[in-house]
N, C-alpha and C positions, 0 to 999 in steps of 0.2 A: 686349530679351530677353523672350520670352513665357513664360507659365506652362505647366504640363502641362495638356493638354485632357483632360477626363474625359467619356466618353460611355457610354451603355448600348448594348451590341451584342456582336458576335462578333469577337474579335481576329484570327480567321483570315480575316476578310473586311474588311481595313482600308479606311477611308474616305479619300476625297480623291484628287487627281491626283498624278502623279509617282512616282518610285522610293520603295519602302517596304521596311522591314525589320521583321519580326515577331520580337521578342525574347522569350525565355522562359528559365526556369531549369531546369536538369537536375541530377541527382545524379551523384556520382562512383562509384556502385556498378554502373553498367551497366543499371539498371532503367528501363524505359520501358513504362508500361502503366496509369498512373492519372493523373487530373487533366487539365490542359490538353493534354498530349501526345496524348491520345486524339483530341481535336478536330483537332490537326495531322495525325495519321495518317489520319483520315477524309478529309482533303482531298488530302494529298500523301504518297507513300511515302518520298520522299527524305530528309526530316529524321530520321526514325527509322533508316533504313538507314545514313545518315552517322554518326549518334550511335553505333550499335552497332558499326560498323566502327572508329570512332575509339577506343571503349572497348576493343575486342578488341586493337587495336594500341597500347595505352597504354604498353607497355614501350619503344616506339620513337617515340612521338609526344608532342605537347605536352598530351595529355589530363590534366586535373587541375583542382583548384580554381582558379578565376579565368580559365580558358581559354575561348575563344570559337571556334566554327566557323560560318561563314556557308554556308548551303545554298541555292542558287538553286532556286526552285520554279515560277516563272513569269517571263515577261519583266518586268524592273524590280521583281521581288519576291523577297526572300530571307527565310529563317528563320535566326535567330541562336540556335544551341544554346550556352547559357552555363552553365558548370559552377559552381553556386553553393550546392550543398548536399552535406554529408558523409553518405553513405549514405542510407538511407530510414528513415522513422519506424516504429517498432515499439512494441508494448505496453511501457509503462514507460520508454521511451527519450525523451531530450530531443529538442527540435526539431532537425532536421538542417540548418536554414538556417545559412549562413556569410556574415555581412554583409561581411566583408573580401573574400571571394571574389567576391561580387556587385559590390562596389565596383571591384575590379580588372577584372572582366569588362566592366562598363559603360565603364570607361576605354578598354579595348581596342576595344570595340564602337564608341565614338565616333570613333576614328581611321578605322575602316573605313567607317562611315556617312558621314562627311565626304567621303571619297574618292568614294563613290557618289553624293553629293548627294541622299541619301535622308532620309526621315522615319522615326521609330521608332514602332512600334505594339506594344502589349503588354497582357496581362492584368496584374493586380496581382502582379507577379513576386515570388516568394519568400514569398508570404502564404497559399498554399494548403497543399498537402501538406508543403511545407518548414517550415511553422510560424512564419514570420516575421511581423513587424508592419509595417504600412504606414508608421507614424510613423518607423520606422528606414530603410525602403527609399526613400521619397519624397525625402528630402534627398540621397541618393546619386544618384538620377536627375537631380535638379535640378543638382547639382554637376558630374556627369560628362557629362551630355548637354545639358540646357537652357542651362547657362551658356556652352556652346560654340556656341550658336545652332541646335541641332538641335531640330526640332519633334517633340514627343512626345505621343502620344495613348494614354491608358489606358482599357481597355474593362472595364466591369462587365457581366457576362453579363445579358442581358435584351433588351428590345425596342430596336432601333436607333433613334437619333434622340432618345431621352429623355436629353438631356445633364444632367449634374449635376456639381457641384464637391464633391470629397471633403473 
């Protein structure tokens, strides 16, 4: 079993051969317009459109904390919209991250990624606008993905190729 690989670069341009899934955390409020999602939307319209439709149909769909939707964006490349935060952060409000939801979503993601024979690529999910801490997220990734033999690469924004261990 390998560790998480940490690299400097753009998580929307995942490195290496083979099938890949770009995983990221979304909110349960229907908001898409800040943070990593902007980089996704600049490259592909599909993940945002799928998220908005999923949220709009939430009364009759599985949309909610812990849910995952895989959106194909290129041959052998998918974006996993994972619902892992309650609402959005506002003035005076606590961090919207929900670690239990991220844990559930990662477990669901693992099953789909194994079926695809894919590697997972991501920014530091749950640690930006969601307000989470990497020391709580990293063990969830290790338990749900790495322990099942899934290769995981985490991208820190910056010049590609400047690898570092967090």
